[in-house]
N, C-alpha and C positions, 0 to 999 in steps of 0.2 A: 532533356527537359520535356515534361508532360504538360500540355496545355489542354484544358477541357472546357467545353460548354455544356451546361445542363439546364433542363427545365424543371424536372421533378426528381432529380437525384440519380437516375439510372447511369448516366455517363460519368458523373462524379464518382460513383461507387466503383465503376470499371477503371477509371483513371487512377484512383487511389491504389488499386491492386497492381496495376501496371507499374506505377511509380515505386511501389514497395519492392517488387521483384527486380526491377532495373536499378534500384537504389538511386533514384533520380529525383530531381526537384519537381514539385507539383504546383501549377499555377491555374487560377480560375479566370477563364476568358470573360465570364459574367462580370466579375469585379472590374476588370480592365475595360470592358465595354461601357460599363456605367461611368467609370472615371473619364473616359474619352468624351462622353457627352456632358458630364458635369463640369469638368475642368480640363479641357483639351490641351492646354499648354503645359500642364504638369502630369499628363497621363503617360503611360509606358507604351512606346512604339517599337523599341528595339529589344531583341532578346539574344543573349550570348550563351552558348553552351558548347562544351567539348564533347558532349554526347548527342546522339540523334534527337531531333525534335519529333515528338509524338503528339498528334492531334486527335483528341477523343471527343466525339459529339454524337447527337442523334442523327437519324436519317429522316430527311424531309423530302417527300415525293421522289424517292429513289436517288437523292443527291445529298450532298452536304447542305445544311441550312444556308440560305443566302446571307444571313447575318454573320455566320462563321467565315464564309468566303470573303465577305467585305472586310472583316477584321484581319484576316491573314494577308490580304492584298494591300492593306494599309499598314503593314508591319514589316520590320526588317529582321532577318535571321542571320546571325553572325557566327563565325568560326565553323562549326560543323555544318556540312551542306546536305546531310541526309535527313529526310522527312518521312515518317510513317503516319498512317491514319488507322484509327480503330473506331468503328461506328456501332452504336446500338440501334436495334431495329425491332419492329413488331413481327415482320415476316421475312423480308429480303431487302437488300440494298440496291437492287437494280443495276444501273450503270454508274453508281457512285465512284467506282474505281477510276473510270475515265475522267470524271469530273475532278477528282483529287489529283490525278496525273496532270491535268491541264493547269490546275492551280500551281503545282510545283514548277511547271514550265515557266509560268509567268513570274514566279518568285526566283527563278534560276536555282532551284533546289533539286537534289537527286531524289526521285520518287522511289521509295523502297518497298512499296506495296500497301495494300489496304486489307484489313481483316474486320470481322464483325461478329456479333453475337446477338441472339434474341433476348430481349428483356421484357418485363411486363408492359403491356399497352398503357400509355399515359395520355394519349391525345383524346381526352374525353369530350372535347367539343365536337368530335366526329364519331368516336368509338367508345365502347365500354371498357373500363379497367377491370382486370381480373379480381376475384375475391382474394383475401389475404393469403390463404393456404396455397392457392394456385400460383400467386405471385412468388411466394417463397420457393416453390418447386421450380419455377422458371429461372429464378436467380441462381439456385443451386446448380441447375443444368448448364447455366452459362459460364460458371467459374472455370471449368477445365479449358474451354476455348480461350478465355481471357488469359489464364495463367500460361498456357502453352505458347500463345502469341507473345506474351511478355518475355518469355525465355528466349524466343527467337530474336526478338528485338535486342535483348541484352547481349546476345552472342553475335550480333551484327549481321544476321541473315535476313533475306527478303521474306515477306509474308504474303499470304493469299487469302481470298475471301470465300468462305463456305456458303454464304448466303447471297452471292451475286445472282443477278437475273438480267433479263433483257432491258429492263427499265422502260422509260417512255420517251417520246420525242420531246425536244425542248419546248415546243409550243404548248404541250400538255402541262409541263411544269409551270410555264408562265400563267396558264389558265388556272391551275391549282392555286397559285399565289393570289391571283386576282379574286377568286371565288371564296377562298377559305382563310387566307392569312389577313385578317382584319379584326378590329375590336368593336365593330358597330353593335354587336348584340350583347356585350357584357353589361351586366347590371348588378346592383346589390340589393339584398332583401332587408327587411326591417331589423333583422337580428344583427346587422353589421355594428360592430362596437367602435369603429373608427380607429383601430389600433395601428393602421398604416403598414402592416406587415407586407401587404401586396405591393405597395409603393416602394418600400425599402428594398425589396428583392427584385423588382422588375429590371432586367438587364439593359433595356433601352430607355429607361427613365420615362416610360410612356404613361405612368399613372401619377396624378397629383391629387392631393386632398383638397376638397372644397366643402366647406361647412361640415367638416368631420367625416366626409364620405369620399371614397375613391372615385375619380373621374378618368376615363381613358381618353387619350388625346390624339389618336390616329396613327401611331407609329408602332403598332403591335406586330410582333413576329410569331404569335401563337405558340410561345414556348410552354404554356400551361402553368407557369410558376404561380401566378396570382390566384387562379382558381384552385390550385392544388394545396397551397400553403395556408389559405385562410383558416384561422383557428376555429371559427364557428361555422364554416361552410356557407358563408353568406353570399358568395359570388356565383352567379349563374350566367350561362351563355344562351340567351333566348330560352326556348323550351327544351333544347337538346339535352341539357345537363341535369334536368330535374330528376331527382332520386338516383342519379348516377353516383357511384362511389368515387371519391377523390383519391388519387394515388400520389404519394410522395415517399421517396426512399431517403431516410436520413443517412448521414455519413457513416454511422456505425451499423447500417443494415436493417434498422428498425423501420417499419412502415408507419405512416400517419393514419390514425384512426379518428373518427368524428370527435370534434371538440377537444382535440389534444393540443396543448399549447406548450411549447418549450422553445422560446426564441433563441436561446443560446445554441441549440442544435441547428435551427434554421439558418442562422447567419454565420456559422463557423466557416463555411467554404464558399458561399455564394455572395 
């Protein structure tokens, strides 16, 4: 069973390829995370599989995202006890392997390894996204690593990480979350149409519509979904994102271009 968390489509794209090669089920953590907040009594908390569990997600500050860790630790994994991790990153995964191994220990799962690949930068509240042609080149270069890792998982072998590094001490991670993981600077411009795409896609149900405009309510995890998917690029994060390209990767590998709107594509998997 392949479970993925994605903000702008990178990890979904990778998870789809892993699930195809492993001939396994694909589930969106985003959807289940939303459901746990909207209707906790009817949400899914237990997962049963006779194949290994594969967790696919982005790298946040050289670790798994805190939201993904919380989701996993509040879930039950039944039958197969093996768990693999595959992370997407902009440069390296730091000490994410140790973090994933500790999560497995708490879940009483067998840690079978962590692998990763570089994907286009999407954290545009801090960094610039690549231009479309550059993003295509990065994605193409990532596919061999994704596919070779998927074949290892399918054959039941352990996996290793090509982009591991020293990472950072835990206090640096806590400081990173305190300084950068918030929604205080999100705002909408006058061209906002009130379509509520951002609110419908937010995995933490952090956005509500007020007078036809989105309002952020203080539970942001900086997944970049809202700012990336806005059909008219009406969302900004302070002055940092002005004139920065928005990056979103659709399920079929297409990129989002300015003022492109296709809600069926946006909501297929998230």
